[in-house]
N, C-alpha and C positions, 0 to 999 in steps of 0.2 A: 328383692332382686335389682341390682343397678342397671339401669339402662346401657344397653350395649351399643352405643354408637358406631363402634367398628364393624360388627356388623351389619348395621345400618348401612353405613357409608359403601357397604359391599354391593348393595343392591342396585346402587346410581350407575351405571356406565357413563352419564356425563362428568362425574367425578373424576374421571382419570384425567382430564387434562389438568390435574392441579390448583385450579382456581379455587378461591375461599368465596363462596358465591353466597355473600350476604343481600340477597336482595327478593327473597320469598316473597316477600308483602307485593312484589310485582308479578311473581309466577314461580312456582318451585319447579326445579327440576323433576324427572318421573322415573321411578324405579321399573325393575326389569321386568317384575309382575305384570304391572299396567303395560307396558310393552308388550309383553310375550300376548297378555287377554285380546289384546287390540289385532294384532297381528294373525293369531290363533281364529278370531272369528271373521278375517277376511280371507283365511286361506278355507274355511270351512263352506264361506259362502253367505254374503248378506243381500236379500232384497228389500223393495220397498212393503212396507205393511198393506195388509188385506189382499194377499195372494193366500193360495192354500199350498201352494209347493214347498219343499223346505227350507230354500233360503228366506222366504219371506217369512214363513212361520217361526225360523229360527230369529231373526230380528225383532218379531216381537216378544217373543219370549227372552230376549235378552233385555228389551226395552223396560219389561216389567219386572225383571230382576233389580234393573236399578234403580225403579220407584220403590222398590221394596226396601233395599239397600238406602234410600235417603229416609225411608222411613224410619228405621231400624236406626238410623244414625241422631235424628234428630228427635225421636221419640213422637212421630206424628202418625199419619196412615196414608198409603199409597196413594188413595185416590184424590189425596191433597196433595200430591206432587207433580209439578210443571216444569217439565223440562224446555229447554230452550236457548239462544246462544252463548248467553252469559247473563250476570247479575241486572246490568246495565240495559240490555235488552227487556228482560223482562218485566224490570221495574218500570219502563216507560208503558207497556201494553198493560200493566194494573193501573198506573197512576190515570190513565186516559180511559180506562173502564169506572172507575170509582169515581173520576171527574165529570162524567156524563148525568152523575146525579147531582152536581154541587152548581151552586147558582151564586147571584149576591149575597152578601152577609152572611155566607161559610166561609170556614177558616182552617188552615191546613198549617200545622206547626211543625219546623223541620230546626234541626238544629248547625250551628257552625264548625262543629266538630266534623261534620260529616264530609264522605269523599262524594265528588261531585256525580256519582250515580244514584245517590240519595239525597240531592237537593235538586237538580237541574230538572229531572221528571215531575217532581212535585210543583215546582215553578212553575214550569211550562204547562202542565196539563191545569195549575189553578188560573194561570192568567186566561186561558181558553176559555173557562168558565166562569168566568167573574169572581173567582172567591179570591181570599186575603192570606198571603204568606204572614206568619208572624215566625221569627225568629228565638232559638233558644240559646243564648250566650256562653262562651266558654269563660271558664274560672281562671284568670291570670295571676301567676306565673306557670301553675302548674299545669294549667291546660285541663282540668278536671270541669266536668259537665255537671253540676249540682241538679238532685231534682227539683229542689225551687227554681231554677230556672225554667223548669216547665208548668210549675204547680201556680207561677204567676200570669201562664199564657193561657194554659185549658178553660175552657166556659162551656155554655150549652150550643155554642157557634162551631166550637171545635169539630172537624168532622175526621179528622185524621191528624196522627203524631206520627211522624218518621226520625228515627234515632240508631245510631249504630250501637253494634253490641262491644266494636273494638276500633279504634280510630286507626286508620291507614295511614297516619301520619307520625303520630307521637304514643300511639297504643293506648290511649285510656280507654279502660272497662268502663262505663256508664252503669248505675244502676237501674237497668233494665226492665226487671220486675215491678221496680217501685213508680215509673215512668208509665210503662204500660196500665198498672194498675188506676194509674189519673185518668188515663187515656179511659179506660172501660169504667169507671166512674160517672165520667161526664158523656156517656155515651159514643166515646168515638173510636175510630179504628187504630190499631197499631200497626208499623211498618218497621221491621228489625233487618236492619242491613248485617246480616252473619258473615260475609268474605273474610274479613280479618279476623273473627271469632272461632269461625270452624275449624280451620286446622289447627288449633291451638289448644283446644281442651275440649272435654264431653258437653253436648249441648240437649238441652232439653226445651223444646217450644211451649209446651205448657207450664213449666216452670218459670219461664221468661215472659209468659201471658201474652207473648205475639199471637197476633193474630194471621201476620201474613211475617214469612222468615225468607230471607235469600241469600244464596251464595254462589262463587263461580269455581269450576271444576281446577282451574289454571294455577288457582292458588292451594290447593288442596292435593296435590300431586297427580294431577289427573290431566288431560290433555288439553288445550285452548276450543274454544268454540262451542262450549258446553256448561250450561249454568242452571240453577235449581231454584223454584219459587214456591214456597209450601205455604198453602194456607187452610183456613178451617174450613172442613168441607162444606156446612152449610151455608159460610158465607159465598162461596166459589157457585156453588150450586144455584144460589139466587141472583146470581151475577150474568149480563150479556156483554160477552167479550169484548173488546174495541176490537181485536183482531182473531177471529174466529178461525176454529182449525176443527179437523176431521170431518165429518159427514153433517155441514153445515147446508141447512136448505130453507131456500126462499118458498114459499107457498106461490101459487099460480097468479096470488095477486100483487105479490111482492110487497104486501101490507106485514106482512110478518114471518119472522123467522126461526126455525127450530133449529138449536143446536145438539151437537153431539152430548155424550154422557161425559163427565168428570174422568178424568183431567183433559181429555182429547180437544175438549172444545176452546180450552185455552192455547192450543199449539198449531198455530198456524201453519202449514208449510211442510215440506217432509224433512222430518228430524234426521239429527245429528247421531244414526245410530251407532255409530264407531267410538262416536265420543261418549252415549251412555255405556258402553262396555267398559272404558278407558275410566270413566268416573265409578262405578260400579267397583271394578276392581282394586281402583285408590282407597275409595271407601273401606273395602276388605283390608286392603293392608295397612291404613291407621287403626283402623280397630284391633288388627294382629298383634299390634306395636301396642296398643294401651294409649287412648288417648290423656289418659291423667297421665300416663309416665312422660308422655311427648311434653305434655303440659310443665310438667317439674323438671324436667331436662333443659327445654326452653327459659325456664324463669332461671335456672342456675346461670346460663349464659348472659341473659337479661343482667341479672346481679352483677357479674362478671364486667361486661361491657360499661356498665352505666359507673362501676369503680373504677374501671381503667382509665374510662375519657374523662372523668371528672379530675383526672390526675394530672392531664396533659394541658400543658399553657396553650391559651388562645383557643381552648375550645370551649364553645356554648352547646349544653343541652337544651333541646327545647322540648317540654314536654315531662315533667317531675309526678303526674300524677303516681298514686299510692297502689291504684288495682292497674295495669297495665299489661297487654299481650307483648310479646318478644318482639319490639321494634323500638328502635334507638334512632333519633333523628338530632342533628347537631348540625353545629358552623365553625368554622375556623374563622377568627378575627383575620379581617383585610386581605380573605380569598372568597372568590365567588365560589358558590359550590359544584357550580360546572367544573370548574378549574381544577378543585379539588379531587371532583371523581375521575378525571384524568389520569391525575398520579395515581389515584389507587389502582384502577384498573391496569396502568401498567405495571404496577407492583403485585399484579395478580391477586387482585382482593376486589369483589363485584359487590358494587352500591348503587341505590340508585341517587339521583340529584333532579333539582327542580322543584314545583309544587304540588307534585305527588297527587293531582287531582283533587286537592283539598285548597280551592283558594279561599273560602270562606275563613277558615281557621288561619291560613300563612296570613292572611289579610289582620286579622285579629292579631296574630302576633308582630306583625309589622317586618314580614321578612319575604325577600325575594323567592327564596330557594333555601332548601337544605339538603346536606347529604343524610342519607337515611339507611341506617344498616336494620336487617329483619331477618331473623332465625327462622330454620325449619328442623325438621327431625335428626337430620344429617351433619348439623354444622356441630362444629366441637369447638372448647377452649383454644386449640391452635390456629382455629379460625379468628377469633379474638385477637389472640397475639401477632397474627398477621395484620388485623386492620389497625393496630396500635402503631406497629412498625410501618405501615407506610404512611400514616398522618405522622411519624415522627421524619418519615423520607419529604413528605410534602410542605413539612414545617421547613426541611432544610431547603428544598427548591423556593420557597416564596418569600423565605427571611424572616 
């Protein structure tokens, strides 16, 4: 059955403004079903966990439903699902948790393809522990991240390998199972940034071989302020959290800490209950559409955009890997990306411009900024046509 994008678009109130929203890699619009779920939860009443009155019990149940929905989406277990404000914050928490066991001589491997959220936490945690960071380089000009880039770095000193499942800048999809297999063979852990992979196709953390897998809700048709870290239960159970949550108890001597059960021991502070409601509804929504169907639709848009922009004079496509998520990064000769984005905005086309929080790969390409078009389930061929027309307008303006 063909993907019915007309019906999909009808579910998004925000699309009524007529903009071509090609900024899904920064944050997607939210369907009515997610908005309605959050509204219904607030209307029924929410309360902080731990009470026996209906609003508190309702919040506990809704949060549990969100955990199970995440487990179903990524192929894990609910007790391995840690909820938090976003992928970046959750990565920081895990980085310092793991780094408490690192020391001089230990090594952490990260890639120059990755978003800052999967770079800076590991760099800072390694520095605090006295460990060494080693970099897996991107292959130019395609922007691939080949497995041999990791094979030459991983050794018995490696404690963790961090890699993205899909680049937020150029869409490249590395061979994650092969990379995590190398880490596992060396006795190292693997951490996979799934922010830009999870909305764009089926995910199976076991098939990926990921010890940890993280994503954010605001790029999965959910509200901002909710993110997920999934970890293998046996690993999480053996770890003392850097920021503990739940019923964390210090003994009278203050020499020993007893932690709550999984996953609550990793959730510091009051949870974002309405965010969990929205995330659960968003996951139900994409699974209802079918993640494989979404992926096929977006790949058609990716191919159309790549073809059309490749025909435009003065446009250079950045990153042409064979396996990509639905992201196209580009520049226009003689025009700064921010100026280009201003013209596109004025023409009703929403794109993102700048370094996209991916400075290592931007530096590797030798670029200060790019314009980036990224696609979601509600985008259409007409959106691509609007982008092409707006680029033509920009060329007229800048000469």
